N, C-alpha and C positions, 0 to 999 in steps of 0.2 A: 504494499500498499504506500502510496506516494502523496505527500501532503497537497492538497488543494486541486487534485486531479481526481475527477469521477472514475471509479474503478468498478469492474464486474469482478467480484469476489466469489470464487468457487469453494465449496467445503464438501466433506465426506464424514458422515455419521457413522461410526462403527461401535458396536458393543463389545463388551470385556470377551465374549465369545468368538469375536472376529466377524461376525455377521452384521450385515446393514441395519440401520435403524432408520425409522421413519419419525423425524423429529420437526418441531416448528418452535418459533421463539421470535425473538427481537433482538438487535443490537443496541447497546447502552454506551454512553460515554461515561467518564470518570465521575460526573455528576449524577450519573444513573438516569439520564434523560435518554429516552428511545430516540434513534436516529434512523433505523432501518427495520424491516420485518424480514423473515426467513421462513423457509420450509422445504423439505425434501421433495423430490419429485421422481426419483428414479433410483432404487436401490441404495438408499441413504445419500445420495448425491443432490446438490442444489446450488444456487448462487443467489446473490443479492447485489445491489449497487449501493455505493457509499462513496461521499467526498470526505475523506478522512482530514482531519486538522493537525497540524504540527503540534508536537509535545503533548498529544491527547491520547490516553489509553483506552481501547474499546473492549467489551466483553460481549460474547454471545449468550444471551441467557434464556434458557428454554423454559416451556411452559410450566415445567415442575421446579423452577427455581434453580436448577443447577446452572453454573457459570462457567465458560472458557474463555481465557484471555485471548485476543486476537494478536496477530504478530505487530511488532513495533512499526510505527509510521515513519517512512524516510522522509527526510527533508527534501532531497533531491533525487530524481530518478526518471526512469521511462515506464510508459504503461503501453503494452502491445495487446491488442485485440485482433484474433484470427478468424475470419469467416470462411469456412470450407464448404459451404453448400452448393457452389457453383462447381459443375463436372470439369469445367475446361481450366479454370483458375482458382488461386488462393488469394482471397483479398486481406490485406493487413492495414491496420490502422494503428498508427503511432502517436503517443503523446509524451511530452517531456516538461519537466520543470523549466521555468523561465531561464535560469543560468545555462541549461544546456541546449536550447533551442537555437543558440547562434553557433553550434558547433556541428559538423556533419556526423553521422552515424552509419553504420554498416549493418547489413542483415545478410547472414550466411545460411544457406539450406543444405544440409547433409544427410544422405541416406545410405546406409550399409558401407560406411566408412568412405564414402564418395562424395566430393562437391557437386551439387546440382544447381546451385544458385548463389550468386553473390552480388549485391547492389550497394551503391554508397548514395546517400540521400543526405538532403538539407531542408531545413524546416522553411527558411527564409522569412517571409512576414506571417507565415501561417502558424497556428497554435496547434494544428493537427496536421499530419502527413499521411496520406493514402495511396497505396500501391498495389499492384496485382503481380502474382507470379504464375506464369502459365504452368500447366501440368502435362502437356503435350511432349516435353522432352525428357520426361523421367519416368521410370517404371512404378509400378505399385508398390507400396510399403509405407514405413513411417518416415516422413520427412521430419527432421528436427531443424526448427527454425531459430537462430541465435542472433540476438542483436548486441552489437559492440560499439562502443563511444569511439571518439576520435583517437583515444589512447589505445585503442584494440581490447578495453576491458569489457567483459561480457556483463550484460545487466538483465537480460530476459531470455528464457528459452521456452519455445512452445512446440510440442509435437503435434503433427497432423497426419491423418492417413489419406494417402493418395490411392484411388482405385481406379485404374484404367481398364477394368475388365479384362486382365491378363492372367485369369485363373488358369491353375494346371488342371488337366485332366487325369485323375487318378484312378486306375482299375486295378483290383485285387483279386486272386484266385487261390483257395485253400486246395493244395494239392493232396492232403491225405484224405483217404475216403472212409478210413476206419479209425476214428479218433479215440484212444484210451487215456485214461487218466496218467498225468505227468509223462505221457508219450511225446515223441518230436512231433512237430507240425511245421510243415513247409509251405511258404505263402510266396507266390510269385506277385510282384507289384510292378505295375507299367505306368510310368509318367511322361506325359507329352504336353505340350502347348497347345492351344485351342487349333492349331493347324494340323496337329498330328506328328509334329517333329518331336523325337526323343529329348528329354531336358534330365540333366544330370542333377540329382537331388539328395539332400541330407534329409533322413528321416528318423523319426522315433516312433515308438509303439507302446501303447499300454493295453493290457490284457484285463478284462473284468469279467467275472463271473455273473451271467445275466440273472441268474436266480438271487443274487444278493441285491 
């Protein structure tokens, strides 16, 4: 959270058993005044919007009275919002504290230890900078976007999933006709791309008793 910049803050509610919890409550400042409301919407996850203030400490207060401190508010920093709804491009919105707006910043996108995007930007006279990254020149997978300042210091990181419909076609066949307890089972696995070309693949397998 960066002072005086409206932020979308995500959270995850997990119980002591490791399972997600449905919760709702409010965000209160150090004086106990409510400044935002929140609730989960999917498997313990949710988000809310807040404009944090410098030197203020915020708490998440659940409806049952339980309180959780929020992270410390940074005096200066960057806020990055990523919109991945478009099939062809990733939209990125960057905000920054006033002392950082007169300096260039960089955004680098890496996937599978390979750089697929790098851009240098400047705010100019704008408080917000918006740009898009095309997906057409990258494979499907998790693209990690990192924002660096002019001194190459990383500030923000956002992972996004790129789905270019490059799904593998996987077929399997069990060669053992008579299965016995603790016996050897041979399985043929064939992996191709959508055009039928063989693909070298690293696989792992888990075997589960269907009766359990």
